[in-house]
Structures are given as C-alpha cells and as structure tokens.
N, C-alpha and C positions, 0 to 999 in steps of 0.2 A: 588786645589779647590780655586777659586777666591772669594773675599768678596761679589760680587754682588749676588751670588747664595744664600747667607744667608739673603738677604733682604726680601725673600718671605717665608711666612708660608704656605707650600704646603702639600696637602694630595695627594699622588700618588696612583692611582689604577692601578695595572699592570695586564694585561690580556695576558697570555702566552699559546699558543697552546690550544685553547678552543673548539676544534671540538667536544668534548664529553660533553660540558656544555649546559645547556638550554639557549635558547634565547627568543625573543619575539614571539608572535603569528604571523601566516602567514609569516614564515621566509623562504619560498622557494624562493631562489634568482637565479633561473635558467635563468632569463632574463639578468643577468649581464654577459657580455663577458669580461673576464680578458684580460689584455694587457701584463702581466708579466708572467714569469715562475712560476707555482704554488709552486715550491720548494724554491723560493726566500726567503732570510733571511734578517732581519733588524728590525728596531724599529721606531715607530711613536708615538709622544707625542702630545696630545691635551690639551690645557690649558685654564681655564676659571674660572668663579666666582660661578658656581653652586656647592654647598657643596656635593650634591648627584646627579648623572646624570645616573640613571639606563637605561634611553632610549638610551643613547650613548653606554654604556657598553654592552647592548643587541646587538647593531650593531657591536661592537667589536667581539662578539661571532659569529655573522653571517658572518662577513668578514673572520674570521679565519677558517671557513669551506672551504673557497676558497684558502686562503693563511695561512696554519697552522703554518708557521715558522716566521710570522711577529708578533712581540711583540707590543701591543698597550697599551699606558698608558694614564690615565687622571690625570692631575695635577690641584688641587684646590687652588685658592688664593682668599680670600674674597675681597681683594682690587685689583683684576685683572685689572679692567678698569684703575685705577690709575697707576698700575705698568707695563702696557703693554710694554712700550719702554725699561724699565730697564730689563724686562725678555728677550726681543728680543736681547738685548746686553749682556746678561749674559753668563756664562760658558756653560750652557745647555739650549739653547733657544728652545722653542716649535716649532714643525713642522706645527701645525695648532693651531689657537688661536681664542677665542671669539672676535667678534667685534660688534659694535652697530651703528645704523643708525645716531646717534647723534655725532659720533666721527669726529674729523678733520682729514680727510684722507690724506691731504697734508703732515702731519707729519709722516704718516705711509706708504707713497708711496714707499719708498725705501725698505720696508719689504714685501709688499704684492704682491703675484703672480697675474697676470692679467688673470682671469678665461675665458676671451673671446679670448685670444690669440690662434692662430692656429699653432704656431710653437714650442709648448712645448711638443708635442708628446702625449698630453692627451686632447682630446676635451670633454668638459663638456656639459651635456644636459641642457643648460640654458633655453631652450624653455619649460621645464616642469613647470616653475614658472609663476604665474599670472602676467600679464602686470602691470607695475608700482611698483612692489615690488623689482625689480632688479635694483640696483643703478649703474650708470655709471658716472665717473668723466668727467671733461671738455675735456679730451683726448679720451673718449670712453672706458677707462679701467674699468673693473669690478673687484674691489678689495675684494669684499666679496660676500658670497652667503647666502641668508636668509634661516634659518633652522626652526625658529618658528615665527609665527605672533600672534597678539592678537587683542582684540577689547574691547569695553566698553559696559556694560549692567547691568543686575540685576539677582542675584541668586533668584530663585523662589522656595518657599516651596510648592511643589505640594500637599502635604497632607492637608495643611490648605485650599487651594483652593477647594479641593474635599470635605472636611468636611463641609465647609460653602457654598457649591454650588456657588462658584464664578468662573467666566470665566477668565482664564489667558489672560490678555489684549494684543491685537494686534493693537489697535488704541489709540490715545490720550484720546478720550472720554471714551473708555473702561478702560483705566488706572485710570482715576478719579473715575469711577463707582466702580472699584474693591477696590480702597483705601477707598472710602466712606463706602463700605460694611464691610471692616475689622475694620474701626474706630468705627462702630456702633455695633460690636459684644458685647454681654452683659455677656456671661458665663465665659469669661476670657479676660485678657488684651492682645491684639494683636497690634503690631506696623505695620501699613500698609507698610511703607518704611523707611529704615535706611541706613546708610553708613558712612564711615569715612569722616571727614569734607572736605578732598580733593576731595571726590567723590560726595558730596551732589549736586545733579542735574546736575553734569558735564556730565554723560552718556545720559542725556536728551537734554540739550541745545547745547553742543558742536558738536555732530554729526549733529544735526539739522542745526546749524550755517554753518557747512561745506557744507551741502546739498544746502544751499542758494547760495553758491559760485560756484557750479558746472556749467561749461560753462559760467562763468562770470569773465573773466580775468581782466577786468577794475576794478571791485570791489576788487579783490585780490591785484592788483597793488596799489590802493589807500590805502588799509589797510597796505600793506608792507611799503609804504612810510610815513605812519602816516599822511596822507594828512588831511587838514581841512575838517571836515564833514565825514571822513571815518568811524567813530564810528557808524554812522547811519545804517551801514550794519549789526550791531548786534541787531537792535531793535526787530525784530520778535522773535529771539531766546531768548533774555533777557526777553521779555514780556511773552514768554512761561514759562520760569523758574519762573518768578514773579507770574504768575497766579497759577502755581502748588503749590508754597510755601505758597500762601495766603490761601489755603484750610486747612492748619493745618495737613496735612497727614504725615509730617516729624517732628519727635520730635528732634529738634536741640540740646537740652541739652543732650539727650541720645546719639546722634551721637558724640558730642564733649567730653563727659565725660566718656563714657563706651566703646568707640571704638577707641583705642589708636593708631592704625595703619591701613593701607589699605591692610594688608595681614593676618597675624596670628590672630590678635584680631578681624578683620572683620569676618573671617571664624568661629572662636569660638563663637562669639556673634550670628551669624546666626544659629549655631547649638543648641542654647538654645531653638529653636523651636517656638518662639513667634513673629518672624519677617516674614511677608508674602513675602516681596521683599527687597533684600539687594543690594544696588548699589555697583558695583565692576568693576574691570578690569579683563581681561583674565588671567593675571599673578597671580591674587588671586585665580581664579578658579583652576589653575594648582596645588595649594596646598591643595585642599579640601579633596581628597581621603585619604591622609596620616593623616589628622587631625581628621577623623571620630573617630578613636579609642582613640584619645587624649581628646575627649570631653565626660565627664561623662553624660551630658544631652543627647547627640546624641546616646551614647551607650545604654542608658536606653530606649530612645524613638526615634529610627531611623526614618527618613522620606525620601521620594523621592524628589530630587531637580534637577533643571536644570537652564541653563543660557540663558537669552533672551535679545534681544535689548530692550531698553526702548522706547516704542512707542511715537512718538512726533507729528505725523500727522494723518490725516484720512486714509492715506495709510499705516501707520505703522511706525516702527523705521528705523534707518539706521545701516548698517553694516560698521562701521568705522574701517577699517582694517590696522593696522600698523605693521611694522617689529619689532619684539621683540629681536631676537637673530640671529647673523650671524656667519659664520666661514670664516676665511681668512687663506690662505696658506702662510707660511713664504718662500719667494722665495729664501732666503739664506740658507734654510734647507740643512743639510748634508744628509737628507733622502728624497730628493725632489720627486724622482720617486715613492716612497712608499706613501708619503703624497698625491701626485696627484692621485694615484690609489685608495686610501681610499676615497678621496673626490669624485672621479668619481663614486664610489660605492654608496655613500650617496645621490648624486644628481640624484634622480629619484622619480617619483610620489609614487611608492610603499614604498620606505624607508622613504621618508619625511612624508608620511601619517602615517606610522608605528611609527615613533618617536613622532610625534605630539600626537597620541592617547596614547602612553605610558606616555607622560609628561602632558597630558591634556592641550595641547595648540592647536592652530589653524594652520593647514598646509599652507605653501605657494604655494602648488602644484595647477596647473590648474585643475587636476583631484581630486577635493576636496572630501575627505571623512571625516566626522565629528565624533568625539566622541559623543555618544548619548547626553551628557550634552549640546552640542552646536547645536543640531539638528535644533533649531529655526532659527539659522543664515543661514542654508541651504535653508530656505524658502524665504529669502529676495530677492525681485526682483532686477534685474540688475541696474535699475536706482536709487536704494537706497543703492548701494554698493559704498563706498568711500575709495579710496587709497590716502593718503595725498599728495604723490609726484605728483599726477596728478592735484592737486589744486595749489600747489606752494606757500602756505602761509609760510611766514618767521617765524623763531623761536620767534623773538621779537613780531610780531603780534599775534602769537599763545598765548604767555604769557599774552599779554594785554587782549585778549578775556577771558582767564581763570580767570584773576584777576577781570574783569568786572562781570563775572558770580558769583564768590565768594562774591564780594561786594553786589550784588543784593540778592543772596540767604541767606547769613549768616550775613551780616552787615547792612541790611536794607537800602542800597543805592537805590535811585530811578533809574529807567531805564534811564530817561533823564540825570541824573548826570553821570551815567556810560558812556553813549554815549558821553557826552560833554567832559569827562576827558580821552577819549581814547588816548593812547600815553603817558599819564602821570600817569597812575594808579600805585599805590605802593602796 
C-alpha cells in the first residue's frame, strides 16, 4: 500500500450483485443493448466530491440487473477537485471520476478517454445531449460527459402567493407588482425577496446580460479584451438591477446577516415560511428535499414550493443553463472495458433524466423531462435559453460583470462608475 492512497479521506460505497435490491423509479432498461457477456466479472470505481450520491447508486442497482457480477464502488473525497491528479496517480486510481467545466483539461489530457473516439470499441450516444453542453478541446476530443446541469432563479413559496392572491410573476413588471404586494402585507412580516449576498440580483441581471450578448460576437470580443468602452455593454442589465434594488424589496441586512451561505442556510431560511421568493442556484435546489425534515418551521407548517427563472423582461426570464457536473473515464484504467460499458449505460436520455430527477438537478438531455420543481423552466421559449459556451464570454469578463453587479446592488456604486471601471473592478 503506497503513501499516496492515504492522502484521501474516502468514503467507499460498494455495490455487489444488486439484482435483488431496489432502484429508482422507471428502471426498465430494456433499451440498453449490452456489448459484453452478462457473466463478466470485475470492478468499477467512480470517485467524486458528493458526500451522498443516491442517484448514482440507484444506477449501480440498475446496471447490476444486466451485469450482476460487476462490482461498482463510489468513493467520496470532499477535496476531490483539488486531489484529482494525486488520485489518478495513486495505488488504486478511479475508473471514472468527477470533472468540471472549469477545469484545465490540458493537465488531465493524459488521463481522460476521448468519448468521441470510434476506435475504442464503445460508441457513446453523445447526440442525446443538448447542443453547447458537450465540451470539445482544440483537437476535437471530448474528455468529459455532462451528467447534471443547473441554472439560476428563485425558490417560490406557492402557499404565500395563493394566500395573498398574488400571481407568480412571469414578466419584470409582474415581479415588481408581486414584491409590492408582499411588502404591503399587514397581518404578518413577509420578505418579498431574499438571497445570500452572492445571489442578490445575480439571477436577475446576469442571465439578462448574457441575453444581450446573444448573436453579438463583437460585444463579446470587446468584453473579453477589456477594451475601452466595453463596460457600456453592461448598462441595461446593471440599470435593471439598480431599478429593482431601489424599490426596497430586498432586505440587504437580512440577506447578509441571516443567510450565511448559498446552500444549507439559504434553504433553511426559506423554510421559515416568511420569504415569498428566495434567490438561488439549481445546486441549492438539489438540497431542498433532504432539508425539509431538518427544518422545524417547515415540519410544523409545510408549504408547496417551486423554482422559477427571475423575470427580467416583458417576455419573461432566461434559462441560463450551465454544466454542473461531468464524468470522465480514466483511459489508463485497469477495468477500461467495464468502465466504458457503464458509461455507455449512463449516457442516454432515460438514465440522465432519471438521475437528474433523483438528484433534483436539471438534465443535460435533449429529451428534457423536468422534476416538477423545475417545470417553469420547461416553458421558457427557445430564444430565452442561454448556454454559456455558445456566447464565449471569458472567465475574466464573467468575473468583472459579477463584480459590477455586486457593487451596484450591495455597495451603492453607480451604474456609470461600474461601467467606467470595467476591467479594474476588485
């Protein structure tokens, strides 16, 4: 046993011959045509940062109905992203591992299988994924496959909307009308809109900003180069955020004092039942169901809730769809055929949708089926769906726009000053 193995605090979930175990709903996988002998034996390990990954272990169950003698393990490391390379060079490297769209794949090129290759004996159904979500490097290699995607929006307490006869907003004017109605409620204190400080108006102005860049490559190029005057491209979105914040619908002190993070604390604050709309990301929504029983307030007074785009125009909001989690195959795996077969099993609309529903995330599949909590996103028109890779905004430009929005929404910076300081915002 080498020392590298002991660098990781791993939780291993072993699934051995699970044909008699329960799996997820709709687990008829007759559409899958196996490529290997059903009696094949071996082991496949998937490694990542989720502490619990029931959606994946459900698919272990389903795969074992086809291959009962393949042992599937999930290894947890809370610092997986940091430790990827060490793990791949360790004594027991994973066969499949979590990857992220923000990773530098040049460093991982020597480890990742090319999922688009035709000569590995396993062709993957890459066409089942929505255009723009599938990453290709400069050589056309596909080093990872998107498993979950996410978006930004607001958790809506539907009971409050029903009780006070307020319409769940689908346009910007309706959003302001709804907030005004909740602000004027007299029988109890209701917060029209809250969110962790990192989210305050971000789900409103940033998708709107990206919407202004659609089919405008010259604007994107200027923003990426931090060209003089490029900040002017933020004006309409920053003015939108400034206008909304000027109405007093967001209690900034409550956001910064009592909502300490954009996940657990955001959910539990929402479950107190006095927030009409809670700004959040899809990754936060994924943790809602498990926390219902952890909230005394929600347990005593449960309510129906759902996740919606924040409407920023007269035509509604934007579905800003980003890749959240990917799987890569270790091309140096000692169990490569088995790892490829398991990935081929996962890469299908049915199983991607099934996993997304179990995890309360958004599927990358073209054949989108939404958990009911996300149903509002299924109504977004095609011209209001944004996939970041199709815009081409650089990370540096992205960060400058975020900083501009934060400065305008939380630090009282004027829109003009934010625009003038684009490229130099701290």
